[in-house]
C-alpha positions in Angstrom: 2.8 -19.2 -3.9 2.0 -20.5 -0.5 -0.4 -19.0 2.1 2.5 -18.4 4.5 4.4 -16.4 1.8 1.3 -14.3 1.1 0.9 -13.6 4.8 4.5 -12.5 5.0 4.0 -10.1 2.1 0.8 -8.7 3.6 2.6 -8.1 6.9 5.5 -6.5 5.2 3.1 -4.2 3.3 1.4 -3.4 6.7 4.7 -2.5 8.3 5.6 -0.2 5.4 2.2 1.5 5.6 2.5 1.9 9.3 6.0 3.5 8.9 4.7 5.8 6.2 1.8 6.8 8.5 4.1 7.6 11.4 6.6 9.6 9.3 4.0 11.5 7.2 1.8 12.4 10.2 4.5 13.2 12.7 6.8 15.0 10.3 4.3 16.5 7.8 6.1 19.8 7.4 9.5 18.3 7.0 8.3 15.7 4.5 6.4 18.3 2.6 9.4 20.6 2.3 11.7 17.7 1.3 9.4 16.4 -1.5 7.9 19.7 -2.6 4.4 18.4 -1.9 1.6 20.4 -0.2 1.2 19.3 3.5 -2.3 18.2 2.8 -1.0 15.5 0.4 1.5 14.3 2.9 -0.9 14.2 5.9 -3.7 12.6 3.8 -1.3 10.0 2.5 -0.2 9.1 6.0 -3.8 8.7 7.3 -4.7 6.6 4.3 -1.7 4.4 5.0 -2.9 3.9 8.6 -6.2 2.4 7.2 -4.3 0.3 4.8 -1.9 -1.0 7.6 -4.9 -2.1 9.6 -6.5 -4.0 6.7 -3.1 -5.5 5.8 -2.3 -6.5 9.3 -5.7 -8.1 9.8 -5.4 -10.1 6.5 -1.8 -11.1 7.3 -2.7 -12.5 10.7 -5.5 -14.8 9.6 -4.8 -18.5 9.3 -5.8 -18.1 5.7 -6.4 -14.5 4.5 -9.9 -14.0 3.1 -9.5 -14.0 -0.7 -12.0 -11.1 -1.1 -10.1 -9.0 1.4 -6.8 -9.7 -0.5 -8.5 -8.6 -3.7 -9.7 -5.4 -2.0 -6.1 -4.8 -0.9 -4.9 -5.3 -4.5 -7.6 -2.9 -5.7 -6.6 -0.2 -3.1 -2.9 -0.6 -4.0 -3.7 0.0 -7.7 -5.8 3.0 -6.7 -2.7 4.3 -4.7 -0.6 3.9 -7.8 -3.1 5.8 -9.9 -3.4 8.6 -7.3 0.4 8.8 -7.1 0.7 9.3 -10.9 -2.1 11.9 -10.8 -0.4 13.8 -7.9 2.9 13.6 -9.8 1.3 15.2 -12.9 -0.6 17.9 -10.9 2.3 18.8 -8.7 5.2 18.3 -11.2 6.3 21.9 -11.2 6.4 22.0 -7.4 8.1 18.7 -6.7 11.7 18.6 -5.7 14.0 16.0 -7.5 13.6 13.9 -4.4 9.8 14.3 -4.5 9.7 13.1 -8.1 11.9 10.0 -7.3 9.9 9.2 -4.2 6.5 9.5 -5.9 7.4 7.4 -8.9 9.5 5.0 -6.8 6.7 4.3 -4.3 4.2 4.0 -7.1 6.4 1.4 -8.9 7.0 -0.5 -5.6 3.3 -0.4 -4.8 2.4 -1.8 -8.2 4.9 -4.6 -7.8 3.6 -5.6 -4.4 0.0 -5.4 -5.8 1.0 -7.9 -8.5 2.4 -10.3 -5.8 -0.7 -9.9 -3.7 -2.9 -10.5 -6.8 -1.1 -13.8 -7.3 -1.9 -14.6 -3.7 -5.5 -13.7 -4.2 -5.7 -15.9 -7.3 -4.1 -18.8 -5.3 -6.6 -18.4 -2.5 -9.5 -18.5 -5.0 -8.3 -21.8 -6.3 -7.7 -23.5 -3.0 -9.8 -26.6 -2.3 -12.7 -25.7 0.0 -13.5 -28.0 2.9 -17.1 -28.7 3.6 -18.6 -27.2 6.8 -19.5 -29.9 9.4 
């Protein structure tokens, strides 16, 4: 993996998070009804995605993303996956078929991108360091 590829992945993740924020916050009632999720889950998920988009955008626009920040992003993505599975279990009876597909699908996609970002964080941790002048 190259630094440029990692940066593109981080920016793609940021764009997806920003889109989820916009849709979940602007259309909370509609998304809630379509998925069978309580509005509080939808709105909270949107606001969480705003914070994630900011972190991801910052990391993706650095010349070399800070390895520790990329590891934090990986950790937060894994937390999102766990939370998605927990919400799926808690709300299973209320979820629509679309809600079940969306929750599990986005959890799987988030896990996949976390794996790619983890590879990038490992790569950053093994890059030769230059001495400060």
